[in-house]
C-alpha positions as CSV (number, residue, x, y, z in Angstrom):
1,M,-4.4,21.5,52.8
2,T,-2.9,19.2,50.0
3,S,-5.2,16.4,48.3
4,H,-3.1,13.6,50.1
5,E,-4.3,15.2,53.6
6,P,-7.7,13.4,53.8
7,A,-6.3,10.2,53.0
8,A,-3.4,10.6,55.6
9,R,-5.9,11.5,58.1
10,G,-8.1,8.6,57.4
11,L,-5.1,6.4,57.6
12,K,-4.2,7.6,61.2
13,T,-7.8,6.8,62.1
14,L,-7.4,3.4,60.6
15,S,-4.1,2.8,62.3
16,S,-5.5,4.0,65.8
17,I,-8.3,1.2,65.7
18,K,-6.4,-1.4,63.8
19,R,-5.9,-3.8,66.9
20,K,-9.6,-3.6,67.3
21,A,-10.4,-4.5,63.7
22,L,-7.8,-7.4,63.9
23,G,-9.8,-8.8,66.9
24,A,-12.5,-10.0,64.4
25,T,-12.3,-12.9,62.2
26,P,-12.6,-12.0,58.3
27,L,-16.1,-13.5,58.0
28,S,-17.6,-12.5,61.3
29,L,-18.7,-9.0,60.0
30,I,-19.1,-9.7,56.2
31,R,-20.7,-12.3,54.0
32,V,-19.5,-13.5,50.6
33,S,-21.4,-15.0,47.6
34,S,-21.4,-15.2,43.8
35,L,-23.3,-13.1,41.2
36,S,-24.4,-16.5,40.0
37,A,-24.4,-20.1,40.6
38,G,-20.9,-21.4,39.7
39,A,-19.5,-18.1,39.0
40,S,-16.1,-17.2,40.7
41,L,-15.7,-13.7,39.3
42,P,-16.2,-11.5,41.2
43,L,-16.7,-12.6,44.7
44,V,-19.4,-10.6,46.2
45,V,-18.6,-9.0,49.8
46,E,-21.3,-7.5,51.8
47,P,-21.7,-6.4,55.4
48,A,-23.2,-9.3,57.5
49,V,-24.4,-6.7,60.2
50,R,-25.4,-3.0,60.3
51,G,-22.9,-0.3,60.4
52,V,-19.6,-2.1,59.3
53,D,-17.2,0.6,58.1
54,L,-15.5,-1.0,55.1
55,N,-12.2,0.9,55.4
56,L,-11.7,0.0,59.0
57,W,-12.6,-3.7,58.2
58,A,-10.2,-3.5,55.2
59,V,-7.2,-2.8,57.5
60,G,-7.6,-5.7,59.7
61,N,-8.4,-8.2,56.8
62,R,-5.8,-7.3,54.2
63,E,-4.6,-11.0,54.2
64,F,-8.1,-12.1,53.5
65,I,-8.6,-9.6,50.7
66,E,-5.4,-10.5,49.0
67,A,-6.1,-14.3,49.3
68,S,-9.5,-14.0,48.0
69,L,-8.3,-11.5,45.0
70,L,-5.7,-14.1,43.8
71,K,-8.4,-16.8,43.9
72,H,-11.1,-14.8,42.2
73,G,-9.4,-12.3,40.2
74,G,-12.0,-9.6,41.5
75,L,-13.9,-8.6,44.5
76,L,-17.2,-6.5,44.3
77,F,-17.8,-4.7,47.7
78,R,-21.4,-3.8,47.9
79,N,-23.9,-2.1,50.5
80,F,-21.1,-0.7,52.6
81,K,-22.4,2.9,52.2
82,V,-19.0,4.3,50.8
83,N,-19.5,8.1,50.2
84,G,-17.5,9.8,47.5
85,A,-13.8,10.2,46.4
86,A,-12.3,10.8,49.6
87,E,-13.6,7.5,51.4
88,F,-12.8,5.6,48.1
89,E,-9.1,6.9,48.2
90,Q,-9.1,5.9,51.9
91,F,-10.1,2.4,50.9
92,I,-7.2,2.2,48.2
93,T,-4.8,3.2,50.8
94,A,-6.1,0.8,53.5
95,V,-5.9,-2.1,51.0
96,S,-2.7,-1.2,48.7
97,G,-1.1,1.9,50.0
98,A,-1.0,5.4,48.2
99,P,-2.8,5.3,44.7
100,L,-0.6,5.7,41.7
101,E,-0.5,8.6,39.1
102,Y,-2.0,7.9,35.6
103,R,1.0,8.0,33.3
104,E,1.5,7.5,29.4
105,R,-2.2,7.9,29.1
106,S,-4.0,6.2,26.3
107,S,-7.6,7.8,27.0
108,P,-8.9,11.0,28.4
109,R,-9.6,11.0,32.0
110,S,-10.5,13.9,34.3
111,Q,-8.5,14.1,37.8
112,V,-10.9,14.2,40.6
113,S,-8.6,14.5,43.5
114,G,-5.0,13.3,44.3
115,N,-4.4,10.1,42.2
116,I,-8.4,9.5,41.9
117,Y,-9.7,9.8,38.3
118,T,-12.7,9.6,36.4
119,S,-13.2,6.5,34.2
120,T,-12.2,6.9,30.6
121,D,-14.1,9.9,29.1
122,H,-15.2,7.8,25.9
123,P,-18.4,8.7,24.0
124,A,-21.4,7.1,26.0
125,N,-22.8,5.3,23.0
126,Q,-19.8,3.3,22.3
127,S,-18.4,0.3,24.1
128,I,-14.8,-0.1,25.4
129,F,-13.3,-3.7,24.7
130,L,-11.8,-5.6,27.7
131,H,-8.0,-4.8,28.5
132,N,-5.7,-5.0,31.5
133,E,-4.9,-1.5,32.5
134,N,-1.6,-0.1,31.1
135,S,-0.2,-3.6,29.7
136,Y,1.3,-1.6,27.0
137,Q,3.7,-0.2,29.5
138,Q,6.6,-1.3,31.0
139,T,5.2,-0.7,34.5
140,W,1.5,-1.3,35.3
141,P,-0.6,-1.4,38.5
142,L,-1.1,-4.8,40.0
143,K,-4.4,-3.6,41.3
144,I,-7.2,-1.4,39.9
145,F,-10.4,-0.1,41.8
146,F,-13.5,1.4,40.7
147,F,-16.0,3.1,42.6
148,C,-19.7,3.6,41.5
149,D,-20.5,7.2,42.4
150,T,-23.7,7.5,39.8
151,P,-24.7,4.5,38.1
152,A,-26.1,5.1,34.6
153,R,-29.8,5.1,33.9
154,D,-29.1,2.2,31.2
155,G,-26.1,0.4,30.5
156,G,-22.6,1.6,31.6
157,E,-21.5,-1.8,33.1
158,T,-18.0,-2.7,33.7
159,P,-17.4,-6.0,31.8
160,I,-14.9,-8.2,33.6
161,A,-13.0,-11.4,32.3
162,D,-10.5,-13.7,33.9
163,V,-7.5,-13.5,31.6
164,R,-6.1,-16.9,33.2
165,K,-9.1,-18.5,31.4
166,V,-8.8,-16.5,28.3
167,Y,-5.1,-17.7,28.1
168,A,-6.5,-21.3,28.5
169,R,-9.2,-21.0,25.8
170,L,-6.5,-20.0,23.2
171,D,-4.9,-22.5,20.8
172,P,-1.4,-23.4,22.4
173,A,0.2,-22.9,19.0
174,L,-1.3,-19.2,19.0
175,R,0.0,-18.7,22.5
176,A,3.4,-19.7,21.8
177,H,3.4,-17.7,18.5
178,F,2.7,-14.3,20.6
179,A,5.0,-15.3,23.4
180,R,7.9,-15.7,21.0
181,K,7.2,-12.8,18.8
182,R,5.5,-10.6,21.3
183,W,3.3,-7.6,20.2
184,M,4.0,-4.0,18.8
185,Y,1.8,-0.8,19.9
186,I,2.1,1.9,17.3
187,R,0.7,5.2,18.1
188,N,0.5,8.6,16.1
189,F,0.1,11.9,17.7
190,G,-1.0,15.1,16.2
191,D,-3.3,14.2,13.6
192,G,-6.4,15.5,14.9
193,L,-7.6,12.3,16.9
194,G,-6.7,10.9,20.3
195,L,-4.9,12.6,23.0
196,P,-1.9,15.0,22.0
197,W,1.5,13.9,23.1
198,Q,1.8,16.8,25.3
199,S,-1.1,15.4,27.5
200,V,0.2,11.7,27.2
201,F,3.6,12.4,28.2
202,Q,2.6,15.5,30.7
203,T,5.2,17.8,29.2
204,T,5.7,20.0,26.1
205,D,9.5,19.5,26.1
206,K,10.4,17.0,23.2
207,T,13.6,15.9,24.9
208,V,11.8,15.0,28.0
209,V,9.5,12.8,25.9
210,E,12.7,11.4,24.2
211,E,14.2,10.7,27.4
212,H,11.2,8.9,28.7
213,C,10.8,6.9,25.7
214,H,14.3,5.8,25.7
215,Q,14.1,4.6,29.1
216,H,11.1,2.6,28.7
217,E,12.1,1.1,25.4
218,I,9.7,3.2,23.1
219,E,10.8,4.0,19.7
220,V,10.3,7.9,18.8
221,E,10.1,9.4,15.3
222,W,9.1,12.9,15.0
223,K,7.2,13.9,11.8
224,D,6.5,17.2,10.3
225,G,4.0,19.6,11.9
226,D,4.9,18.8,15.6
227,R,3.5,15.2,15.2
228,L,5.0,12.1,16.8
229,R,5.0,8.5,16.2
230,T,5.9,5.9,18.8
231,R,6.4,1.9,18.6
232,A,6.9,-0.3,21.6
233,V,7.5,-3.9,21.6
234,R,5.7,-5.6,24.9
235,Q,5.0,-9.0,26.1
236,A,1.8,-10.8,25.2
237,V,1.9,-13.6,27.7
238,A,3.0,-12.8,31.5
239,R,3.6,-14.8,34.6
240,H,1.7,-13.4,37.8
241,P,4.4,-12.4,40.2
242,R,2.4,-13.9,43.2
243,T,0.6,-17.1,41.9
244,G,3.0,-18.0,39.1
245,E,0.1,-18.6,36.6
246,L,0.4,-17.5,32.9
247,V,-2.0,-15.0,32.0
248,W,-2.9,-13.4,28.6
249,F,-1.7,-10.0,29.3
250,N,-1.7,-7.2,26.4
251,H,-3.4,-4.8,24.5
252,A,-2.8,-6.3,21.0
253,T,-6.6,-7.1,20.6
254,F,-7.7,-3.7,22.3
255,F,-5.7,-1.4,19.9
256,H,-6.0,-3.2,16.8
257,V,-7.9,-1.3,14.2
258,T,-10.5,-4.3,13.4
259,T,-11.6,-4.3,17.1
260,L,-13.2,-0.8,16.7
261,E,-16.8,-0.7,15.8
262,P,-17.5,-1.0,12.1
263,E,-18.6,2.4,11.3
264,L,-15.6,4.0,13.1
265,R,-13.0,1.6,11.6
266,A,-14.3,2.6,8.0
267,A,-14.1,6.3,8.8
268,L,-10.6,6.0,10.2
269,L,-9.3,3.7,7.4
270,Q,-10.6,6.2,4.7
271,E,-9.1,9.1,6.3
272,F,-5.4,7.4,7.4
273,A,-3.2,5.0,6.1
274,E,-2.5,2.0,8.4
275,D,0.7,3.3,9.8
276,D,-0.8,6.7,10.5
277,L,-3.9,5.4,12.5
278,P,-4.0,6.9,16.1
279,T,-3.4,3.5,17.5
280,N,-2.9,0.0,16.0
281,T,-0.9,-3.2,16.6
282,C,0.9,-6.0,14.9
283,Y,3.5,-9.0,16.0
284,G,6.7,-7.8,17.7
285,D,8.6,-8.0,14.4
286,G,6.3,-5.7,12.5
287,T,4.4,-8.3,10.6
288,Q,0.6,-8.2,10.5
289,I,-1.5,-10.2,12.9
290,E,-3.8,-12.4,11.0
291,P,-7.6,-11.8,10.9
292,E,-8.6,-15.2,12.1
293,T,-6.1,-14.9,15.1
294,L,-7.7,-11.7,16.0
295,D,-11.2,-13.2,15.5
296,Q,-9.9,-16.2,18.0
297,L,-8.7,-13.4,20.5
298,R,-11.9,-11.5,20.6
299,A,-14.0,-14.7,20.9
300,A,-12.1,-15.9,23.9
301,Y,-12.6,-12.7,25.8
302,E,-16.2,-12.7,25.0
303,R,-16.7,-16.2,26.2
304,E,-15.2,-15.3,29.6
305,T,-16.9,-11.7,30.0
306,V,-19.1,-11.3,33.2
307,V,-21.4,-8.5,33.4
308,F,-23.1,-7.1,36.4
309,K,-25.3,-3.8,36.8
310,W,-23.6,-1.2,39.2
311,Q,-25.2,0.0,42.2
312,Q,-24.5,3.3,43.7
313,G,-21.5,2.9,46.3
314,D,-20.1,-0.3,45.1
315,I,-16.4,-0.8,44.8
316,L,-14.8,-3.2,42.5
317,L,-11.4,-4.3,43.0
318,L,-9.5,-6.2,40.5
319,D,-6.2,-7.8,40.4
320,N,-5.1,-6.2,37.0
321,M,-3.1,-9.2,35.8
322,L,-5.9,-11.6,36.5
323,A,-8.8,-9.8,35.3
324,A,-9.4,-7.6,32.4
325,H,-12.1,-4.9,32.2
326,G,-14.1,-2.8,29.7
327,R,-17.3,-0.7,29.5
328,G,-20.3,-1.0,28.1
329,P,-22.5,2.0,26.2
330,Y,-25.1,3.8,28.5
331,A,-27.6,6.4,28.6
332,G,-28.0,9.1,31.4
333,P,-25.5,10.5,33.7
334,R,-22.6,8.0,35.0
335,K,-19.8,8.8,37.1
336,I,-17.3,5.8,37.8
337,L,-14.2,6.6,39.6
338,V,-10.8,4.9,39.2
339,G,-7.6,4.4,41.4
340,M,-4.6,2.1,40.7
341,A,-1.9,0.8,43.0
342,E,1.1,-1.3,43.5
343,P,3.4,-0.8,40.5
344,C,4.5,-4.1,38.8
345,S,6.7,-4.7,35.8
346,E,8.1,-7.8,34.0
347,R,11.2,-8.0,36.7
348,G,8.3,-8.2,39.3
349,I,6.5,-6.0,42.0
């Protein structure tokens, strides 16, 4: 049995009762609310009656889900009694089609089944800064899904932020400067920190790496000792393909060395020259991003950050171009699964 068969069987079941699901109005079986008064992100969706099957409901109400997602940026499905990776994958398929493979990896993840992965395997005592998944690539997922299999005993939240509002908070001159210069992602492999290039590119063949990088406008520099440095210039401001809204969409802040926690930053800078750091960013022309600019960027994210406590069975669906996400430190076991869907690029969906 292949890893895709459970999802395929689930879709056949969903399709067989689609007509019945379509007979109900979107709000007849669910209720919607905000996490707090005046909050737009995320929209909380819960069953209004007992026994609502989320996956069946989603098949008949994709237009409602899409419209709500474009308005709010994220939907939190709660109290639907979703059980495990298979049902989570079926939900992704019901909403967006088959989940995508995780490529050009920037963080360690474990594959659970098919294209369902664990969230970033990052030390539990460290936070992960807000970011839009794979915005450092030429192609990224338009939607990203999170499933809470096991909430942490303490902490472990997935903070989120509307990047339309982050964009609006930034000084117009700063936005124009980044839009013109873009940003550069610099990455070093093989120095003992971070993922090896063999894991990132899923190959041990250097010619395959070079071909991939050539196709995706990534500059390759092989260093001695089988080490690799890559550079890629990407957009900082994007236009959403469905709403036409301008959004702050990049990893320029996330990967910059000054965004790291102070002790880790100091240790890395003691060990490596800036050009040899595992990851770092600058403007697209290679010039340094000013410290005050990075402070403004971090402050804009922080002011738009929304935090909620995970409950077992929660599914968080984000429009990956409208909402950034991160992770708080935590204690105790924690298992959040992730799936991505609907590839998108600067040329559109």
